[in-house]
C-alpha positions in Angstrom: -13.4 -16.0 -54.0 -13.9 -19.7 -55.3 -16.9 -20.6 -56.8 -18.4 -23.9 -56.5 -21.1 -26.9 -57.0 -21.4 -29.0 -54.7 -23.9 -30.1 -52.5 -23.8 -31.0 -48.6 -26.3 -34.2 -47.9 -29.2 -33.2 -50.6 -29.7 -29.8 -49.4 -26.8 -27.0 -48.8 -25.3 -26.7 -51.7 -21.8 -24.7 -51.8 -21.7 -22.2 -54.0 -18.6 -19.6 -53.4 -15.4 -19.8 -51.6 -15.6 -16.6 -48.4 -12.4 -17.3 -46.7 -10.6 -19.8 -44.2 -8.1 -19.7 -41.6 -6.5 -22.2 -41.6 -8.6 -24.9 -39.7 -11.8 -24.4 -41.7 -13.6 -22.8 -44.6 -16.0 -20.5 -44.8 -18.6 -20.8 -47.4 -21.6 -19.0 -49.5 -24.3 -21.7 -49.4 -27.8 -22.4 -50.3 -30.3 -24.1 -48.0 -32.5 -26.2 -50.9 -32.8 -25.3 -55.1 -34.9 -21.7 -53.9 -34.1 -21.8 -50.2 -32.0 -18.6 -48.5 -29.0 -18.1 -48.3 -26.7 -19.4 -45.6 -22.7 -19.3 -44.6 -21.6 -23.2 -44.2 -18.8 -23.7 -42.2 -16.9 -26.6 -43.2 -13.9 -28.3 -40.5 -11.8 -31.5 -40.9 -12.2 -33.8 -38.5 -9.3 -36.5 -36.3 -8.6 -38.9 -37.8 -10.5 -41.9 -36.0 -12.4 -44.9 -35.9 -16.0 -45.4 -37.0 -17.1 -45.6 -33.3 -14.8 -43.0 -32.6 -16.0 -40.5 -36.0 -19.7 -41.2 -34.5 -19.2 -39.8 -31.2 -16.9 -37.0 -32.1 -20.0 -36.2 -34.7 -22.6 -36.4 -31.9 -21.1 -34.3 -29.5 -20.2 -31.4 -32.4 -23.6 -31.6 -33.4 -24.9 -31.1 -29.4 -22.5 -29.0 -29.1 -22.7 -26.4 -31.8 -26.2 -25.8 -31.5 -25.7 -24.2 -27.8 -28.0 -21.6 -27.9 -27.1 -18.0 -26.7 -30.0 -15.6 -27.1 -28.1 -12.1 -28.2 -27.6 -9.7 -31.4 -24.3 -10.8 -31.3 -23.8 -14.3 -31.9 -24.6 -16.3 -34.8 -26.7 -19.3 -34.1 -26.1 -22.7 -35.4 -29.5 -24.2 -37.8 -28.4 -27.5 -38.7 -25.0 -29.8 -38.6 -23.9 -32.6 -41.1 -21.0 -35.0 -40.7 -19.9 -36.7 -43.8 -16.7 -38.1 -44.8 -14.5 -37.4 -42.1 -16.2 -33.4 -42.1 -18.3 -31.2 -40.0 -20.1 -29.2 -42.6 -21.8 -26.2 -39.5 -25.0 -24.7 -41.5 -25.3 -20.9 -40.2 -26.9 -17.6 -41.1 -25.9 -14.8 -43.7 -23.5 -12.3 -42.3 -22.3 -10.1 -45.1 -19.0 -9.2 -43.2 -15.0 -9.7 -43.0 -13.6 -10.9 -40.0 -11.7 -9.1 -37.3 -8.1 -11.1 -38.4 -8.7 -9.7 -41.9 -9.8 -6.1 -40.6 -6.6 -6.7 -38.4 -4.1 -7.7 -41.3 -4.1 -4.5 -42.6 -2.7 -2.4 -39.7 -3.4 -2.0 -36.1 -7.1 -0.8 -35.8 -8.2 2.4 -34.1 -8.6 2.8 -30.7 -12.4 3.4 -30.9 -12.8 0.7 -33.2 -11.6 -2.0 -31.0 -13.3 -0.4 -28.7 -17.0 -0.6 -30.5 -16.0 -4.7 -31.5 -14.5 -5.1 -28.2 -18.1 -4.3 -26.1 -20.4 -5.9 -28.8 -18.0 -9.4 -28.1 -18.1 -9.0 -24.8 -21.4 -8.6 -24.6 -22.1 -11.8 -26.6 -20.0 -13.0 -24.4 -21.8 -12.1 -21.0 -25.1 -13.6 -22.4 -23.8 -16.8 -22.7 -21.7 -17.1 -19.1 -25.1 -16.1 -18.1 -27.0 -19.0 -19.4 -23.9 -20.8 -18.7 -22.1 -21.5 -21.9 -18.3 -20.9 -22.3 -17.3 -20.1 -26.1 -13.9 -21.4 -25.3 -12.1 -19.9 -28.1 -12.5 -16.3 -28.1 -10.2 -15.1 -31.7 -10.4 -12.8 -34.8 -11.0 -15.3 -36.9 -14.1 -16.5 -35.1 -15.3 -12.4 -34.9 -17.1 -10.9 -38.2 -18.0 -7.5 -38.5 -20.4 -6.1 -40.9 -19.8 -2.9 -43.2 -22.8 -1.4 -40.6 -20.4 -2.0 -37.6 -22.7 -5.2 -36.7 -20.7 -7.6 -34.8 -21.3 -10.9 -34.8 -20.0 -13.9 -32.5 -18.8 -17.5 -33.5 -17.8 -20.2 -32.8 -19.6 -21.3 -29.6 -18.9 -25.2 -29.1 -16.9 -25.8 -31.9 -13.7 -25.9 -30.6 -14.6 -27.6 -27.3 -15.9 -30.0 -29.9 -12.9 -30.5 -32.0 -9.9 -29.3 -30.3 -10.3 -29.0 -26.3 -6.9 -27.5 -26.1 -7.6 -24.1 -28.5 -5.7 -22.0 -30.1 -2.2 -21.4 -28.0 -1.6 -17.7 -28.5 -5.4 -16.9 -27.3 -5.5 -19.1 -24.1 -5.4 -18.4 -20.8 -2.6 -19.3 -18.4 -5.3 -21.1 -16.5 -6.3 -23.5 -19.4 -2.7 -24.1 -19.7 -2.2 -25.0 -16.3 -5.2 -27.8 -17.4 -7.9 -26.1 -16.1 -11.0 -26.3 -17.5 -12.2 -23.1 -19.8 -14.5 -20.4 -17.6 -16.2 -17.6 -18.0 -13.2 -15.9 -17.0 -11.5 -17.8 -19.5 -13.1 -16.2 -22.2 -12.2 -12.4 -20.8 -8.7 -13.6 -21.3 -8.9 -14.5 -24.9 -10.9 -11.6 -25.8 -8.4 -9.2 -24.0 -6.0 -10.8 -26.8 -7.5 -10.7 -29.6 -8.5 -6.5 -28.8 -4.8 -6.0 -28.0 -3.9 -7.9 -30.7 -6.1 -6.1 -32.9 -5.1 -2.7 -31.2 -1.4 -3.7 -31.2 -1.0 -5.6 -35.2 -0.4 -8.4 -33.7 -0.1 -11.2 -31.0 2.5 -10.7 -29.0 2.0 -14.2 -27.4 2.7 -15.3 -30.8 5.9 -17.5 -31.2 7.4 -19.5 -34.0 6.5 -22.8 -32.1 3.8 -24.0 -29.4 6.0 -24.6 -26.7 7.4 -21.0 -26.8 3.9 -19.6 -27.1 2.3 -21.3 -23.8 5.6 -20.0 -22.3 5.5 -16.6 -23.3 1.0 -17.0 -22.2 2.0 -17.8 -18.5 5.4 -16.1 -18.3 5.3 -12.7 -20.3 3.6 -9.0 -19.9 2.6 -8.0 -23.5 3.7 -3.9 -23.9 1.2 -2.0 -25.5 3.1 0.1 -27.8 0.3 2.0 -29.5 -2.7 1.0 -27.0 -3.1 3.9 -24.4 -5.6 5.8 -22.0 -8.9 4.1 -21.4 -8.4 1.0 -23.9 -5.1 0.2 -21.8 -6.8 0.0 -18.6 -9.5 -2.3 -20.1 -6.8 -4.1 -22.0 -5.0 -4.1 -18.7 -8.1 -5.6 -16.5 -9.0 -8.4 -19.4 -5.4 -9.7 -19.4 -4.7 -10.4 -15.2 -3.2 -13.0 -14.8 -4.8 -14.6 -12.2 -8.3 -15.1 -13.5 -10.1 -13.6 -10.5 -8.1 -9.8 -10.5 -10.0 -9.5 -13.8 -11.8 -7.2 -15.1 -15.7 -8.1 -15.1 -18.4 -7.5 -18.4 -20.1 -5.0 -15.7 -17.2 -2.7 -15.2 -15.5 -3.5 -18.8 -18.7 -3.2 -21.3 -19.6 0.9 -20.0 -16.1 2.0 -20.2 -15.7 0.5 -23.8 -19.0 1.8 -24.7 -17.8 5.4 -23.7 -14.2 5.2 -25.3 -16.5 3.7 -28.9 -18.6 7.1 -28.9 -15.7 9.3 -28.4 -16.1 10.0 -24.0 -12.4 8.0 -22.7 -13.3 8.3 -19.1 -10.4 6.9 -17.3 -10.8 3.7 -15.3 -11.8 4.3 -11.7 -8.8 4.0 -9.1 -10.0 3.3 -5.5 -8.8 5.5 -2.8 -5.4 4.7 -1.6 -5.5 2.8 1.5 -3.3 4.1 4.4 0.1 2.3 4.6 1.5 1.1 8.1 3.4 3.5 9.5 1.8 7.0 8.5 -0.7 6.9 10.9 -0.8 9.7 14.2 0.7 8.2 17.2 -1.7 8.7 20.3 -0.5 10.1 23.4 0.1 7.1 25.0 2.2 5.5 22.2 4.1 8.5 22.6 4.9 8.6 26.1 5.1 4.9 26.5 7.9 5.5 23.4 9.9 8.9 25.5 10.0 5.9 28.1 11.5 2.9 26.5 14.1 5.1 24.9 14.7 6.8 28.6 15.3 3.7 30.2 17.4 2.4 27.3 19.8 5.4 27.8 19.5 4.5 31.7 20.2 0.5 31.5 23.0 1.3 28.9 24.5 4.1 31.4 24.3 1.5 34.5 26.0 -1.1 31.9 28.8 0.7 32.0 28.4 3.0 35.4 28.1 -0.7 37.6 28.4 -3.7 35.8 32.0 -2.3 33.6 30.9 -3.5 30.3 33.7 -2.0 28.4 35.9 -4.0 30.3 37.1 -7.3 28.7 39.2 -9.0 31.6 36.3 -11.4 31.5 36.8 -12.5 28.2 37.7 -16.0 28.9 35.1 -16.4 31.3 31.4 -16.8 29.0 28.8 -16.2 32.8 30.5 -12.7 32.8 31.3 -11.8 29.4 27.5 -13.0 27.6 25.9 -11.2 30.9 27.5 -7.6 29.9 26.6 -8.5 26.5 23.0 -8.7 27.4 22.8 -6.0 29.5 24.5 -4.0 26.4 21.9 -5.3 23.9 19.0 -4.8 26.3 19.9 -1.3 26.5 20.0 -0.7 22.6 16.5 -2.4 22.4 15.3 -0.3 25.6 16.0 2.7 22.5 15.4 1.0 19.3 12.0 0.0 20.7 10.6 3.0 21.7 11.1 4.7 18.9 9.4 2.0 16.8 6.6 2.0 19.6 6.2 5.4 18.1 5.6 4.2 14.0 4.4 0.5 14.9 2.4 -0.3 17.3 2.5 -4.2 17.3 6.6 -4.6 16.5 7.6 -2.0 19.3 5.4 -3.9 21.6 7.4 -6.5 20.2 11.0 -5.6 20.2 10.4 -3.7 24.5 9.2 -6.5 25.5 11.9 -8.7 24.5 14.3 -6.0 25.8 12.6 -6.3 29.2 13.1 -9.8 29.2 16.5 -9.6 28.6 17.5 -6.8 31.2 15.7 -8.9 33.4 18.1 -12.5 32.7 21.2 -10.0 31.9 21.0 -8.4 35.3 20.6 -11.0 37.8 23.2 -12.7 36.2 25.5 -10.0 36.6 24.8 -9.4 40.9 24.5 -13.4 41.1 28.0 -14.4 38.1 30.4 -11.3 39.8 31.2 -12.9 43.5 33.7 -9.4 44.5 30.3 -7.1 44.2 28.9 -7.1 47.9 25.9 -4.9 45.9 23.4 -5.4 43.5 23.6 -2.4 42.2 24.6 1.2 42.8 23.0 2.5 45.8 20.7 5.4 45.5 19.7 5.2 49.3 19.6 2.4 51.8 17.3 -0.3 50.3 17.0 1.4 46.8 20.1 1.2 44.2 20.2 1.5 40.1 19.6 -2.1 39.5 16.5 -2.3 40.8 15.1 1.0 39.6 16.0 -0.2 36.3 14.6 -4.0 36.9 10.9 -2.5 38.4 10.6 0.0 35.7 11.4 -2.2 33.4 9.0 -4.5 33.8 5.9 -1.7 34.8 7.5 -0.7 30.7 6.8 -3.7 29.5 3.4 -4.7 31.0 2.2 -1.1 29.8 3.0 -0.8 26.3 0.5 -3.5 25.3 -2.7 -1.5 26.7 -1.2 1.4 23.2 -4.2 0.7 20.8 -3.0 -1.3 17.8 -4.9 0.6 15.3 -4.5 4.8 15.4 -6.1 7.0 13.4 -4.9 7.6 9.8 -3.1 10.8 8.7 -6.1 12.7 6.4 
């Protein structure tokens, strides 16, 4: 600690330096000659002209006084702007920052969960009041000797640096969206994972690489396991709406902190398509489709000589023979598919029915040598006619098979 004696605004006296994180310096101060001791946060302001500096100072004073009623929030009592520097006056909290604590190495899961629960409670209260923190990171979390946790920095990042701290930014914030409660949850997830793992996975050698890692890479969990890992993965979902909400995370963190590690509830698995039990109607229609397919293939070989290649130079006959063979294959495949996926089977069987009609009519139209419509079974009835009638009836019937079936228990 460095002892000094410097008065701000003819009221606050800086007594000694408590620490800093590169963007701010914390001082132990005194409010008046005989007044209470306070913490004063010194923040350098960007270089601006006089009107710009005045506007920034006004905004900083307005946003730094955001009131969030929660025991884990350090309120700002006063803001003094002088000589290009802002001084935020807050309650004196005998504590160390989480950044200092984590610099010695990974923290224990129960300790991380205890810190996370208190910070998340403060954020939940702020979000309920319509306030977004915007700069949740280890340097803004104070941990007292008794384990009490305080969150500082409300409104500061938004006023001084809307871009925030790169390694703790949420993916949607990097994409240009305004900060939301969901982005605060992401930043808390990164903060707690950094404390648990002993370092921020997303931090890189330059800002561009850091932002790329946040958007595109998933952090490994090498030291963090069990329920704590489940909670942090929930907070670190890339999609904002998929992140674990405080109502779900708070009780889990409380259980972890108390040593009762209850796993994150897993919703019951939904039945997957294809694992349901086919109805009797579906089975009968599927078997009928496969039998019809075999009969159409037999018809193609016995009557229409689909295995002949002498007519290759005459496209109509070639297309007709290929069509009748393909129709038979689709009938067999569609019948089987109907037993597994009703909608897919219905579509395939309908396609097979239409192809059967076109192919048989085309074969009988282009084959001038034949004087009959397929193989005669009895006067007025041929195999082609029988196949066509059955194909049309089955094509219509399969659409009455229920699309939804009870799942296998």
